MIMI-641148 format. One line per 8 residues: number of its first residue (from 1); for each residue x, y, z of C-alpha. Coordinates in steps of 0.2 Angstrom, whole numbers. Layout:
BEGIN
NUM> X Y Z ~ ... .
***
This chain:
BEGIN
1> 338 -262 145 ~ 341 -243 141 ~ 357 -235 147 ~ 358 -219 156 ~ 377 -218 156 ~ 387 -204 147 ~ 391 -215 133 ~ 372 -216 128 .
9> 370 -198 132 ~ 385 -193 121 ~ 377 -197 106 ~ 379 -181 96 ~ 370 -174 80 ~ 381 -167 67 ~ 375 -151 57 ~ 371 -155 40 .
17> 367 -144 25 ~ 348 -146 29 ~ 351 -140 47 ~ 360 -124 41 ~ 346 -119 30 ~ 334 -122 45 ~ 344 -111 55 ~ 342 -98 42 .
25> 324 -99 39 ~ 311 -88 48 ~ 298 -100 55 ~ 282 -92 63 ~ 282 -94 82 ~ 269 -105 89 ~ 264 -90 100 ~ 264 -79 85 .
33> 244 -74 90 ~ 231 -81 101 ~ 223 -91 89 ~ 238 -101 85 ~ 243 -103 104 ~ 225 -109 109 ~ 225 -123 94 ~ 243 -128 100 .
41> 237 -130 117 ~ 222 -139 113 ~ 231 -151 102 ~ 245 -153 115 ~ 231 -157 128 ~ 224 -171 116 ~ 240 -179 112 ~ 244 -180 130 .
49> 227 -189 134 ~ 231 -201 119 ~ 248 -204 126 ~ 241 -208 143 ~ 229 -221 135 ~ 246 -229 125 ~ 254 -230 142 ~ 240 -240 150 .
57> 235 -250 134 ~ 252 -251 124 ~ 242 -254 108 ~ 251 -252 91 ~ 235 -241 86 ~ 236 -230 99 ~ 254 -226 96 ~ 252 -223 78 .
65> 239 -212 82 ~ 250 -202 95 ~ 264 -200 82 ~ 252 -194 69 ~ 245 -181 80 ~ 263 -176 84 ~ 268 -174 66 ~ 252 -164 64 .
73> 256 -151 78 ~ 265 -136 76 ~ 279 -140 88 ~ 286 -155 79 ~ 303 -151 72 ~ 313 -167 67 ~ 329 -158 63 ~ 330 -144 76 .
81> 323 -150 92 ~ 329 -146 110 ~ 337 -163 114 ~ 355 -156 112 ~ 352 -142 123 ~ 344 -154 136 ~ 359 -164 135 ~ 371 -150 137 .
89> 361 -145 153 ~ 361 -161 160 ~ 380 -163 157 ~ 384 -146 166 ~ 372 -152 180 ~ 358 -138 176 ~ 345 -151 182 ~ 330 -138 184 .
97> 333 -130 167 ~ 334 -147 159 ~ 317 -152 166 ~ 310 -136 162 ~ 316 -138 143 ~ 309 -155 143 ~ 293 -150 148 ~ 293 -135 137 .
105> 297 -147 122 ~ 281 -156 122 ~ 272 -163 113 ~ 287 -164 101 ~ 297 -175 112 ~ 283 -185 120 ~ 287 -201 109 ~ 307 -197 110 .
113> 315 -211 119 ~ 331 -200 122 ~ 321 -186 130 ~ 312 -198 143 ~ 330 -205 147 ~ 337 -188 150 ~ 322 -184 161 ~ 325 -200 171 .
121> 343 -195 173 ~ 339 -178 178 ~ 325 -183 191 ~ 338 -197 198 ~ 351 -183 200 ~ 337 -173 211 ~ 334 -189 221 ~ 316 -190 215 .
129> 319 -208 211 ~ 300 -212 209 ~ 299 -199 194 ~ 317 -206 187 ~ 309 -224 186 ~ 293 -219 178 ~ 303 -208 165 ~ 315 -224 162 .
137> 299 -234 158 ~ 293 -221 147 ~ 309 -222 138 ~ 309 -240 136 ~ 290 -239 131 ~ 294 -228 117 ~ 308 -237 110 ~ 296 -253 109 .
145> 284 -241 102 ~ 296 -238 88 ~ 301 -257 85 ~ 282 -262 84 ~ 280 -252 69 ~ 289 -263 58 ~ 304 -278 57 ~ 319 -266 54 .
153> 319 -273 35 ~ 319 -265 18 ~ 300 -270 17 ~ 295 -266 34 ~ 306 -253 42 ~ 305 -246 58 ~ 296 -228 58 ~ 305 -214 68 .
161> 300 -196 71 ~ 318 -190 71 ~ 336 -197 68 ~ 341 -199 86 ~ 326 -212 88 ~ 336 -223 76 ~ 351 -222 87 ~ 340 -224 103 .
169> 335 -241 94 ~ 352 -246 90 ~ 356 -242 109 ~ 342 -253 116 ~ 346 -267 105 ~ 365 -266 110 ~ 369 -264 92 ~ 384 -253 85 .
177> 383 -244 68 ~ 397 -247 54 ~ 390 -239 39 ~ 374 -229 36 ~ 367 -225 19 ~ 350 -218 12 ~ 339 -227 0 ~ 326 -217 -9 .
185> 312 -223 -20 ~ 296 -214 -27 ~ 286 -216 -11 ~ 300 -219 3 ~ 316 -212 11 ~ 325 -226 21 ~ 340 -224 31 ~ 350 -242 30 .
193> 361 -245 45 ~ 374 -258 42 ~ 380 -263 59 ~ 396 -269 66 ~ 390 -288 69 ~ 385 -290 50 ~ 367 -285 52 ~ 357 -272 45 .
201> 342 -262 52 ~ 331 -250 41 ~ 322 -236 47 ~ 309 -226 37 ~ 312 -206 38 ~ 300 -201 25 ~ 289 -191 37 ~ 304 -181 43 .
209> 309 -178 24 ~ 293 -173 19 ~ 291 -161 34 ~ 308 -153 29 ~ 303 -152 11 ~ 285 -142 15 ~ 295 -130 26 ~ 309 -126 13 .
217> 296 -125 0 ~ 288 -112 11 ~ 303 -102 12 ~ 306 -104 -7 ~ 320 -116 -5 ~ 322 -134 -12 ~ 330 -149 -3 ~ 349 -149 -7 .
225> 353 -165 -17 ~ 369 -167 -8 ~ 360 -167 9 ~ 358 -184 17 ~ 354 -189 34 ~ 371 -198 37 ~ 378 -185 49 ~ 363 -182 60 .
233> 364 -193 75 .
***
């Protein structure tokens, strides 16, 4: 079962060269004009409806469709999401602000186990036990969705939307990281996690890397050769 204690919530993301470049970039706001805003709202509504279907049917096909729509949505930000700010607000007991930020971060964080777990912890602090239980179930459902995308092997890696997903899976499985490495082929970028028990779990981060490379290219920048994902947690 997922764990809502501070050890789980305490997994922190390091700042890499890529993150620094993203902070320096000027990315158009979703609300830059009425057309963009309308398209975003329509997309978010469609994603929410499909996600509701996933919750009821728990189908891999539906999960992958939700995932695809999130990637295509303008809110998708695999390296610069709001997870750390939500965590900070939760630790500082700013529960209403944490919930508001979680809601404002949709649909980007809709399939994030950690976002739902923190929502569960927040509702619990507010004594809204039924909502806390529901968010906890969604966190577990999202982890199971990731696990259903593969076998965690080089040939069938788990597909993730952000690095935090990798550590959420490890936490769910009760595994601890010993060493991480990035394996690149012509068509894939894989995070290979060597665990303290001697086993290995592999995650496919190709979607994240392609998304970042596209954003960098739009700004006239290139993916730094020395920038990997090892320090992003």
